[in-house]
Backbone as JSON, one array per atom type, in Angstrom:
{
  "sequence": "MQSKDDIQQRWWSLEAKLVERFGKKPDMESILFLIGVQELGGEKKKFTKEQKQDLMHVAVCKLLAQSGYYELEQMDRDGWPHFKQLKSMPVMDAIAQELFLKDHILLYFQQNEF",
  "N": [[5.11, 16.35, 14.67], [7.98, 14.42, 15.66], [11.51, 15.19, 16.04], [13.89, 13.82, 13.66], [16.11, 12.68, 14.89], [15.3, 12.09, 17.28], [13.19, 10.45, 17.07], [14.49, 8.24, 15.99], [16.07, 7.32, 18.11], [14.22, 6.57, 20.01], [13.05, 4.66, 18.33], [15.01, 2.71, 18.39], [14.96, 1.96, 20.93], [12.59, 0.7, 21.23], [12.8, -1.38, 19.38], [14.77, -2.86, 20.86], [13.25, -3.75, 22.94], [11.55, -5.37, 21.73], [13.2, -7.2, 20.74], [14.0, -8.26, 23.17], [11.54, -9.53, 24.02], [10.72, -10.94, 21.98], [13.02, -12.36, 20.93], [14.38, -11.78, 18.59], [15.31, -9.22, 16.15], [12.74, -7.31, 14.86], [11.41, -6.6, 11.64], [10.07, -3.75, 9.91], [7.39, -4.74, 8.63], [7.05, -6.92, 10.32], [6.57, -5.73, 12.72], [4.2, -4.32, 11.93], [2.58, -6.34, 11.41], [2.36, -7.63, 14.06], [1.02, -5.65, 15.46], [-1.31, -5.54, 13.88], [-2.31, -8.11, 14.71], [-2.62, -7.63, 17.38], [-4.83, -5.57, 17.39], [-6.82, -7.19, 16.39], [-7.47, -8.75, 18.31], [-5.42, -10.14, 19.59], [-5.2, -13.05, 19.5], [-3.53, -15.99, 18.95], [-2.96, -17.56, 16.2], [-2.81, -19.47, 13.19], [-2.26, -17.61, 10.13], [-3.38, -17.05, 6.74], [-1.57, -16.01, 3.92], [-2.91, -13.86, 2.78], [-4.43, -12.92, 4.82], [-2.54, -12.04, 6.49], [-1.42, -9.94, 5.03], [-3.6, -8.44, 5.17], [-3.87, -8.07, 7.95], [-1.7, -6.17, 8.24], [-2.55, -4.07, 7.04], [-4.78, -3.47, 8.5], [-3.31, -2.61, 10.67], [-1.82, -0.37, 9.84], [-4.18, 1.54, 9.16], [-5.14, 1.64, 11.63], [-3.01, 2.79, 13.13], [-2.66, 5.43, 11.6], [-4.99, 6.37, 12.33], [-4.63, 7.63, 14.6], [-4.0, 10.11, 13.91], [-6.02, 11.3, 12.6], [-6.6, 10.35, 10.01], [-7.87, 8.02, 9.3], [-10.81, 6.38, 10.47], [-12.48, 3.93, 12.66], [-14.78, 2.09, 11.49], [-16.45, -0.17, 11.69], [-16.79, -3.48, 13.06], [-16.47, -6.65, 11.77], [-18.45, -9.57, 11.49], [-16.61, -11.59, 11.92], [-14.92, -10.42, 13.66], [-13.01, -8.57, 12.69], [-11.68, -5.53, 12.21], [-12.81, -2.57, 10.46], [-12.1, 0.14, 8.68], [-12.64, 3.58, 7.82], [-11.43, 5.91, 5.35], [-10.54, 9.1, 6.21], [-9.29, 11.42, 5.51], [-6.92, 12.55, 2.89], [-3.73, 11.29, 2.62], [-0.54, 13.03, 3.23], [1.69, 14.14, 0.6], [4.75, 12.53, 0.4], [8.28, 11.84, 0.36], [10.02, 8.77, 0.4], [11.71, 8.34, 2.72], [10.65, 10.34, 4.48], [8.06, 9.19, 4.72], [8.67, 6.91, 6.11], [9.63, 7.77, 8.46], [7.26, 9.0, 9.39], [5.57, 6.88, 9.74], [7.05, 5.4, 11.6], [7.05, 7.04, 13.77], [4.19, 7.1, 14.19], [3.82, 4.4, 15.07], [5.52, 4.43, 17.31], [3.96, 6.1, 18.95], [1.84, 4.57, 19.05], [2.66, 2.22, 20.49], [3.28, 3.57, 22.98], [0.9, 4.58, 23.96], [-0.13, 2.16, 24.43], [1.13, 1.2, 26.46], [3.52, -0.46, 26.31]],
  "CA": [[6.01, 15.19, 14.39], [9.17, 14.48, 16.56], [12.66, 15.34, 15.16], [14.41, 12.63, 13.25], [17.05, 11.9, 15.75], [14.41, 11.66, 18.59], [12.29, 9.33, 16.59], [15.57, 7.15, 15.83], [16.5, 6.76, 19.35], [12.89, 6.13, 20.46], [12.87, 3.49, 17.72], [16.02, 1.77, 18.77], [14.65, 1.65, 22.28], [11.45, -0.28, 20.87], [13.46, -2.59, 18.7], [15.48, -3.7, 21.9], [12.35, -4.21, 23.85], [10.9, -6.39, 20.88], [13.92, -8.39, 20.81], [13.84, -9.17, 24.47], [10.32, -10.19, 24.14], [10.59, -12.03, 20.9], [14.15, -13.24, 20.63], [14.86, -11.46, 17.18], [14.98, -7.87, 15.66], [11.78, -7.27, 13.86], [11.41, -5.44, 10.47], [8.77, -3.04, 9.84], [6.42, -5.63, 8.29], [6.91, -7.64, 11.41], [5.95, -4.85, 13.72], [2.67, -3.97, 11.62], [1.76, -7.69, 11.58], [2.09, -7.62, 15.37], [-0.07, -4.49, 15.75], [-2.63, -6.1, 13.28], [-2.89, -9.21, 15.41], [-3.16, -7.03, 18.68], [-6.07, -5.05, 16.96], [-7.82, -8.39, 16.03], [-7.7, -9.28, 19.64], [-4.35, -10.85, 20.06], [-5.26, -14.42, 19.45], [-2.51, -16.7, 18.41], [-3.37, -18.62, 15.33], [-2.08, -19.47, 11.71], [-3.06, -16.76, 9.27], [-3.04, -17.17, 5.27], [-0.82, -14.84, 3.39], [-3.83, -12.68, 2.58], [-4.82, -12.5, 5.96], [-1.3, -11.38, 6.93], [-1.49, -8.53, 4.46], [-5.08, -7.75, 5.78], [-3.56, -7.38, 9.31], [-0.73, -5.08, 8.11], [-3.49, -2.85, 6.62], [-5.47, -2.97, 9.84], [-2.33, -1.77, 11.69], [-1.61, 1.02, 9.26], [-5.21, 2.26, 9.4], [-5.2, 1.93, 13.38], [-1.96, 3.84, 13.41], [-2.98, 6.61, 11.17], [-6.33, 6.85, 12.93], [-4.35, 8.54, 15.71], [-3.71, 11.5, 13.33], [-7.4, 11.64, 12.0], [-6.58, 10.0, 8.6], [-9.01, 7.02, 9.29], [-11.55, 5.96, 11.81], [-12.86, 2.53, 12.86], [-16.11, 2.11, 11.04], [-17.18, -1.26, 12.19], [-16.15, -4.72, 13.35], [-17.34, -7.45, 11.13], [-18.94, -10.64, 12.35], [-15.42, -12.38, 12.55], [-14.0, -9.66, 14.6], [-12.01, -7.88, 12.02], [-11.85, -4.13, 12.09], [-12.92, -2.06, 9.19], [-11.64, 1.58, 8.87], [-12.82, 4.36, 6.47], [-10.38, 7.04, 5.17], [-11.29, 10.49, 6.41], [-8.62, 12.65, 4.51], [-5.75, 11.78, 1.99], [-2.21, 11.32, 3.13], [0.16, 14.07, 2.49], [2.63, 13.58, -0.32], [6.0, 12.54, 1.18], [9.24, 10.98, -0.08], [10.14, 7.32, 1.06], [12.27, 8.59, 3.95], [9.57, 10.94, 5.3], [7.09, 8.15, 4.92], [9.18, 5.8, 7.03], [9.74, 8.46, 9.77], [5.95, 9.35, 9.67], [5.03, 5.63, 10.19], [7.64, 5.11, 12.81], [6.37, 8.05, 14.93], [2.89, 6.61, 14.67], [4.19, 3.16, 15.61], [6.03, 4.87, 18.71], [2.87, 6.54, 19.73], [0.77, 3.32, 19.56], [3.27, 1.4, 21.63], [3.41, 4.28, 24.09], [-0.53, 4.61, 24.3], [-0.51, 0.79, 24.65], [2.09, 0.77, 27.5], [4.42, -1.55, 25.95]],
  "C": [[7.42, 15.35, 15.27], [10.24, 14.71, 15.47], [13.11, 13.9, 14.83], [15.35, 11.67, 14.26], [16.27, 11.37, 16.93], [13.76, 10.46, 18.34], [13.48, 8.01, 16.38], [15.95, 6.57, 17.21], [15.33, 6.08, 20.07], [12.73, 4.66, 19.83], [13.72, 2.23, 17.94], [15.66, 1.17, 20.01], [13.37, 0.58, 22.06], [11.72, -1.49, 20.3], [14.02, -3.52, 19.82], [14.3, -4.33, 22.67], [11.58, -5.33, 23.01], [11.78, -7.49, 20.86], [14.11, -8.96, 21.98], [12.69, -9.76, 24.56], [10.25, -11.36, 23.23], [11.67, -12.84, 20.28], [14.85, -12.6, 19.34], [14.18, -10.1, 16.97], [13.92, -7.97, 14.54], [11.98, -6.16, 12.76], [10.09, -4.76, 10.66], [7.48, -3.73, 9.56], [6.02, -6.45, 9.56], [6.02, -6.98, 12.54], [4.59, -4.45, 13.34], [1.9, -5.28, 11.62], [1.44, -7.74, 13.06], [1.1, -6.65, 15.93], [-1.4, -4.9, 15.25], [-3.35, -7.09, 14.13], [-3.28, -8.61, 16.83], [-4.55, -6.46, 18.52], [-7.07, -6.13, 16.55], [-8.15, -8.86, 17.36], [-6.62, -10.03, 20.17], [-4.25, -12.49, 20.14], [-4.14, -15.04, 18.58], [-3.02, -17.77, 17.45], [-2.5, -18.6, 13.92], [-3.26, -18.45, 10.94], [-2.37, -17.12, 7.75], [-2.23, -15.93, 4.91], [-1.65, -13.58, 3.19], [-4.14, -12.18, 3.69], [-3.59, -11.65, 6.71], [-1.26, -9.97, 6.33], [-2.65, -7.7, 5.11], [-4.69, -7.14, 7.17], [-2.51, -6.26, 9.38], [-1.67, -3.87, 7.74], [-4.13, -2.44, 7.89], [-4.61, -2.09, 10.63], [-2.06, -0.49, 11.04], [-2.82, 2.05, 9.46], [-5.24, 2.51, 10.92], [-4.18, 3.11, 13.62], [-2.26, 5.28, 12.92], [-4.38, 7.16, 11.67], [-5.99, 7.82, 14.09], [-4.12, 9.77, 15.12], [-5.14, 12.03, 12.6], [-7.45, 11.03, 10.53], [-7.5, 8.88, 8.36], [-9.69, 6.92, 10.7], [-12.24, 4.62, 11.65], [-14.43, 2.64, 12.43], [-17.11, 0.99, 11.43], [-16.33, -2.53, 12.41], [-17.16, -5.72, 12.58], [-17.69, -8.6, 12.03], [-17.86, -11.67, 12.67], [-14.58, -11.65, 13.22], [-12.97, -8.77, 13.92], [-12.6, -6.41, 11.86], [-11.99, -3.6, 10.83], [-12.81, -0.55, 9.25], [-12.24, 2.3, 7.52], [-11.94, 5.48, 6.57], [-11.14, 8.53, 5.39], [-10.56, 11.77, 5.63], [-7.33, 11.83, 3.98], [-4.46, 12.32, 2.9], [-1.44, 12.41, 2.47], [1.08, 13.44, 1.73], [3.93, 13.69, 0.43], [7.0, 11.51, 0.36], [9.32, 9.68, 0.88], [10.68, 7.47, 2.5], [11.34, 9.17, 5.04], [8.46, 10.02, 5.68], [7.38, 7.11, 5.93], [9.26, 6.38, 8.31], [8.32, 8.76, 10.23], [5.4, 7.93, 10.2], [5.65, 5.38, 11.36], [7.01, 5.92, 13.87], [4.93, 7.53, 15.29], [2.93, 5.27, 15.53], [4.5, 3.39, 17.08], [4.89, 5.1, 19.51], [1.91, 5.56, 20.08], [1.41, 2.43, 20.58], [3.21, 2.06, 22.98], [2.0, 4.21, 24.72], [-0.87, 3.24, 24.81], [0.39, 0.33, 25.84], [2.79, -0.35, 27.28], [5.7, -1.27, 26.56]]
}
């Protein structure tokens, strides 16, 4: 895992790119929603509140798959990805969890050449 300062600098850079692209600073939920939509195929459409929550769950699973916590199990007939958990998450306080997730989000955007 990267140092806290390095993650924060890269996070601010990502936020700036997202502001440039979408016109406003996204919060963590918005970024997870964006990743979920991307993993669903990037189709722009209206989602129910439950589907938005499902998209954020897809994003978290996709992000943590990068470190071997989840793997893609299947795509259902509607094109939604389903993951299975491979190992338990380490116990972390809230700040460590946020850094852990930010590090995975940064890696995701780097690998997807955003």
